[in-house]
C-alpha positions in Angstrom: -23.6 -40.8 73.8 -26.7 -39.1 75.2 -26.1 -40.9 78.5 -22.8 -39.1 78.9 -23.3 -35.6 80.5 -23.1 -32.6 78.2 -20.2 -31.1 80.1 -18.1 -34.3 79.9 -18.5 -34.4 76.1 -17.8 -30.7 75.8 -14.6 -31.1 77.9 -13.3 -33.8 75.5 -14.1 -31.7 72.4 -12.4 -28.6 73.9 -9.3 -30.6 74.8 -9.2 -32.1 71.4 -9.4 -28.7 69.8 -6.7 -27.4 72.0 -4.3 -30.2 71.0 -5.1 -30.0 67.3 -4.3 -26.2 67.4 -1.1 -26.8 69.4 0.2 -29.3 66.8 -0.2 -26.9 63.9 -3.6 -27.8 62.3 -4.9 -25.0 60.0 -8.2 -23.3 60.8 -10.4 -25.0 58.0 -9.2 -28.5 58.9 -9.5 -27.9 62.7 -13.0 -26.4 62.4 -14.2 -29.2 60.1 -12.7 -31.9 62.3 -14.1 -30.5 65.5 -17.6 -30.1 63.9 -17.5 -33.7 62.7 -16.4 -35.1 66.1 -19.0 -33.0 67.9 -21.8 -34.5 65.6 -20.6 -38.0 66.4 -20.8 -37.2 70.1 -24.3 -35.8 69.5 -23.2 -32.2 70.0 -23.9 -29.2 67.8 -20.6 -27.2 67.8 -20.0 -23.8 66.3 -16.3 -23.0 66.2 -14.0 -20.1 65.2 -10.3 -20.9 65.1 -7.5 -18.3 64.7 -3.8 -18.7 65.2 -4.0 -17.4 68.7 -7.5 -18.3 69.9 -10.5 -20.7 69.6 -14.1 -19.8 70.3 -16.6 -22.7 70.6 -20.3 -22.8 71.5 -22.1 -26.1 72.2 -25.6 -27.4 72.5 -27.3 -30.8 72.4 -27.8 -32.0 68.8 -31.6 -32.4 69.2 -31.9 -28.8 70.6 -29.6 -27.1 68.1 -32.6 -25.8 66.0 -33.3 -23.2 68.7 -30.1 -21.4 67.7 -29.1 -20.7 71.3 -25.9 -22.3 72.7 -25.9 -24.0 76.1 -22.2 -23.6 76.7 -19.5 -21.3 75.2 -15.8 -21.8 75.6 -13.0 -19.3 74.8 -9.4 -20.5 74.6 -6.4 -18.1 74.4 -3.5 -20.1 72.7 -0.1 -19.5 71.3 0.4 -20.2 67.6 0.9 -24.0 67.1 3.9 -25.8 65.7 3.6 -28.9 63.5 4.2 -32.1 65.6 3.1 -35.0 63.5 3.8 -37.7 66.1 1.5 -36.0 68.7 -1.0 -35.3 66.0 -1.2 -39.0 65.2 -1.7 -39.8 68.9 -4.5 -37.2 69.2 -6.2 -38.5 66.0 -6.0 -42.1 67.3 -7.6 -41.1 70.7 -10.4 -39.3 68.9 -11.1 -42.3 66.7 -11.2 -44.6 69.8 -13.6 -42.3 71.6 -15.9 -41.9 68.6 -16.0 -45.7 68.0 -16.7 -46.4 71.7 -13.5 -48.3 72.3 -12.4 -45.6 74.8 -14.3 -43.8 77.5 -14.6 -40.1 77.0 -13.1 -39.3 80.4 -10.2 -41.6 79.8 -9.8 -40.1 76.3 -9.6 -36.6 77.7 -7.0 -37.8 80.3 -4.9 -39.2 77.4 -5.2 -36.0 75.4 -3.8 -34.1 78.4 -1.0 -36.6 78.7 0.0 -36.0 75.1 -0.1 -32.3 75.8 2.2 -32.3 78.8 4.8 -34.7 77.3 8.2 -33.2 77.1 10.7 -33.9 74.3 13.4 -36.4 75.4 17.2 -35.7 75.3 17.4 -37.9 72.2 14.7 -35.8 70.5 16.6 -32.6 71.2 19.9 -34.0 69.9 18.2 -35.2 66.7 16.5 -31.8 66.3 19.9 -30.1 66.7 21.3 -32.4 64.1 18.5 -31.6 61.7 19.2 -27.9 62.1 22.7 -28.6 61.0 22.0 -31.0 58.1 19.0 -29.4 56.5 20.8 -26.1 55.6 23.7 -28.1 54.1 21.2 -30.1 51.9 19.5 -26.9 50.8 22.9 -25.2 50.2 23.8 -28.1 47.9 20.5 -27.7 46.0 21.2 -24.0 45.6 24.7 -24.8 44.2 26.7 -22.9 46.8 29.8 -25.1 46.5 31.4 -27.3 49.1 32.5 -24.3 51.2 29.0 -22.9 51.1 27.5 -26.3 52.2 29.9 -26.5 55.1 29.2 -22.9 56.1 25.4 -23.4 56.0 25.8 -26.4 58.2 27.8 -24.5 60.8 25.3 -21.7 60.8 22.4 -24.2 61.1 24.0 -25.7 64.1 24.3 -22.3 65.7 20.7 -21.6 64.9 19.7 -24.8 66.5 21.5 -23.9 69.7 19.7 -20.5 69.7 16.4 -22.3 69.1 16.9 -24.5 72.1 17.8 -21.5 74.2 14.7 -19.6 73.0 12.5 -22.3 74.4 13.7 -21.5 77.9 14.0 -17.7 77.7 11.1 -15.6 76.5 13.4 -12.6 75.8 15.4 -14.6 73.3 12.2 -16.2 71.8 10.8 -12.7 70.9 13.8 -11.8 68.8 14.8 -15.4 67.8 14.4 -14.9 64.1 16.3 -11.6 64.0 19.1 -12.9 66.1 19.4 -16.0 63.9 19.5 -14.0 60.6 22.0 -11.6 62.2 24.4 -14.4 63.2 23.9 -16.2 59.9 24.8 -13.2 57.8 27.8 -12.2 60.0 29.2 -15.8 59.9 28.7 -16.1 56.2 30.3 -12.7 55.5 33.4 -13.5 57.7 33.9 -16.8 55.9 33.6 -15.1 52.5 36.0 -12.4 53.4 38.7 -14.2 55.4 38.4 -17.9 54.5 37.0 -18.8 51.1 34.7 -16.9 48.7 31.1 -18.1 49.0 27.7 -16.8 47.7 26.7 -15.2 50.9 23.0 -14.5 50.1 22.3 -18.1 49.0 24.2 -19.5 52.0 22.1 -17.3 54.4 18.9 -18.4 52.7 19.9 -22.1 53.0 21.0 -21.7 56.6 17.7 -20.2 57.6 15.5 -22.6 55.7 13.9 -24.1 58.8 12.9 -20.6 60.1 11.4 -19.3 56.9 7.6 -19.1 57.3 6.7 -20.7 54.0 4.2 -23.1 55.7 2.5 -20.3 57.4 2.2 -18.3 54.2 0.7 -21.3 52.4 -1.7 -22.0 55.3 -2.7 -18.3 55.3 -3.5 -18.3 51.6 -5.4 -21.6 51.9 -7.5 -20.2 54.8 -8.2 -17.0 52.9 -9.3 -19.1 49.8 -11.6 -21.1 52.1 -13.2 -17.9 53.4 -11.6 -18.3 56.9 -10.8 -14.6 56.6 -10.0 -13.8 60.3 -7.6 -16.7 60.6 -6.1 -16.2 57.2 -5.4 -12.6 57.8 -3.9 -13.2 61.2 -1.7 -16.0 60.0 -0.6 -13.9 57.0 0.3 -11.0 59.4 2.3 -13.5 61.6 4.2 -14.9 58.7 5.0 -11.4 57.5 6.2 -10.4 61.0 8.6 -13.4 60.9 9.9 -12.5 57.5 10.4 -8.9 58.6 12.5 -10.0 61.6 14.6 -12.3 59.4 15.1 -9.7 56.7 15.9 -7.0 59.2 18.5 -9.2 61.0 20.2 -10.0 57.7 20.2 -6.4 56.4 21.4 -5.1 59.8 24.2 -7.6 59.8 25.2 -6.6 56.2 25.3 -2.9 57.2 27.4 -3.7 60.4 29.9 -5.8 58.3 30.1 -3.0 55.7 30.8 -0.5 58.5 33.9 -2.6 59.5 35.0 -3.0 55.8 33.8 -6.6 55.5 32.3 -6.7 52.0 32.2 -10.2 50.5 33.5 -10.5 46.9 31.2 -11.4 44.0 31.2 -15.2 43.5 30.2 -16.9 40.2 27.8 -19.8 40.3 29.5 -22.8 41.8 29.6 -26.2 40.2 29.3 -29.4 42.2 28.7 -33.0 40.9 25.1 -33.6 39.8 24.7 -36.6 42.1 25.1 -34.3 45.1 21.6 -32.9 44.5 20.0 -36.4 44.6 21.8 -37.2 47.8 20.8 -33.9 49.4 17.1 -34.2 48.6 16.6 -37.6 50.5 18.9 -36.4 53.3 16.9 -33.2 53.6 13.7 -35.3 53.7 15.0 -37.2 56.7 15.8 -33.9 58.5 12.3 -32.6 57.7 10.8 -35.8 59.1 12.8 -35.2 62.3 11.9 -31.5 62.5 8.2 -32.2 62.1 8.5 -35.1 64.6 7.1 -37.7 62.3 6.4 -41.2 63.8 9.4 -43.5 63.0 7.3 -46.1 61.3 6.2 -43.6 58.7 9.7 -42.2 57.9 9.9 -44.1 54.5 6.6 -42.6 53.4 7.5 -39.1 54.6 10.9 -39.3 52.7 9.1 -40.5 49.6 6.6 -37.7 49.7 9.4 -35.0 49.9 11.3 -36.6 47.0 8.1 -36.9 44.9 7.1 -33.3 45.5 10.6 -32.1 44.6 10.7 -34.2 41.4 7.3 -32.8 40.3 8.5 -29.2 40.9 11.8 -29.8 39.0 10.2 -31.5 36.1 7.2 -29.2 35.8 9.5 -26.2 36.2 11.9 -27.4 33.5 9.3 -28.2 30.9 6.5 -25.8 31.6 7.0 -23.1 34.3 7.9 -22.8 38.0 4.3 -22.1 38.9 3.1 -25.2 37.1 5.8 -27.3 38.8 4.7 -26.1 42.2 1.0 -26.7 41.2 1.7 -30.3 40.1 3.7 -31.0 43.3 0.8 -29.7 45.4 -1.7 -31.7 43.4 0.2 -34.9 43.8 0.9 -34.4 47.5 -2.7 -33.3 48.3 -4.2 -36.3 46.6 -1.5 -38.7 48.0 -2.0 -37.4 51.5 -5.8 -38.2 51.4 -5.1 -41.7 49.9 -2.6 -42.3 52.8 -5.2 -41.1 55.3 -7.8 -43.5 54.0 -5.5 -46.5 53.8 -3.6 -46.1 57.1 -6.4 -44.3 59.1 -4.0 -41.6 60.2 -3.8 -37.8 59.4 -2.9 -37.0 55.8 -0.7 -34.2 57.3 1.9 -36.9 57.9 3.0 -36.7 54.3 1.4 -33.4 53.2 3.3 -31.1 55.6 6.8 -32.5 55.1 6.1 -33.1 51.4 5.5 -29.4 50.5 8.3 -28.0 52.5 10.6 -27.8 49.4 7.7 -26.3 47.4 6.7 -23.4 49.7 8.2 -20.1 48.6 9.4 -18.9 52.0 12.9 -18.1 50.7 11.3 -15.9 48.0 9.5 -13.9 50.6 12.7 -13.4 52.5 14.5 -12.2 49.4 11.6 -9.9 48.6 11.9 -8.0 51.9 15.7 -8.1 51.8 15.6 -6.3 48.4 13.1 -3.7 49.8 15.2 -3.0 52.8 18.2 -2.5 50.5 16.1 0.0 48.5 16.0 -2.2 45.4 12.2 -1.7 45.3 11.7 -2.8 41.7 13.5 -6.1 42.1 11.7 -6.6 45.4 8.3 -6.0 43.6 9.2 -8.5 40.9 10.2 -11.1 43.5 7.0 -10.4 45.4 4.9 -11.1 42.4 6.7 -14.4 42.0 6.0 -15.2 45.6 2.3 -14.6 45.2 2.2 -16.6 42.0 3.9 -19.6 43.6 1.7 -19.4 46.7 -1.5 -19.4 44.6 -0.2 -22.3 42.5 0.6 -24.4 45.6 -2.7 -23.7 47.3 -4.6 -24.5 44.1 -2.7 -27.8 43.7 -3.6 -28.8 47.3 -7.3 -27.8 46.8 -7.5 -29.8 43.5 -5.8 -32.7 45.3 -8.6 -32.7 47.9 -11.1 -32.5 45.0 -9.6 -35.6 43.3 -9.4 -37.6 46.6 -11.7 -36.4 49.4 -10.1 -36.5 52.8 -11.0 -39.3 55.3 -11.4 -36.5 57.8 -10.3 -33.0 57.7 -6.9 -33.7 59.3 
């Protein structure tokens, strides 16, 4: 690699870092992966990644002892979103460049092609369908009854349309979460008052499941535990901002409905056939695979990972405690994702990210702030403690999973 100019190698590493960040890679994994790739390209790379920026300094590997960087690059980026198909393509390109199968210049060109690719019409339709189906599945798991399941599906469809509009209009994107929570609460309240009684709070939580920042909260705690303090603090603040917008939208809608005399009746716990839950979980796994844009050939593994994580959580929660169930699910998925990465030579995130989506306590964070906004501070505090406990348990499980089976690479 020493025959390749320094700037050419640096350009490839910078483009690789940009794409990894864009597709939702957490700071510890991104920094470790870029450092490793730099070493294999005979570069010494110091990198600092945050949710909105990357700072990198480069020098030749044989001159790194001087401690003075030859090049420094600063990137200002938007927070990334998980896109597993693109992440696989980026990982494959990096492997080919490192092994010498692909020229560095050609590798950088392919990375740019991955970055500028736009979602197809079929992809948008499938995403919209996932927005409608995932809330229905979660509503079934939360025992909201058939009417609650149907309502959550309708709200999810409306949220999906709003999400597609937000991609084109920045003014909608800034308030997207608040708008979605507002519409969800109003629709659920109107249905409960005029059509059929439903548990409004549970239906709203189910309908907003895709927007809840449980993944961001988990990534933030993991970054903090890995001493990535800047990135962890920033990501935690971003997740809390999303939760605040969601909670504010829901509470504001509740107050507006109350102003017009629309107060939903109290509804007892609904009963639905037990088999519905075991239909809802695999179906939700399919929607999460679509939402995270998993490669089609890995759909069976993604679905199996979601089911396995959910079973661990249910069994552990039933026989020990909720925190132990989340810990065991995180442990299983952390270890399994690294085994998958070693066997298939693809990022372990393919099964780790969708697998933990039913484990992350984003809905608990939403409930916590909702209680606080409603001035039920003690209940909000109790729920907040539960949130922290489950977050720590999940992150501990993932870390122990990495300890049991070391990752192939940090992706």
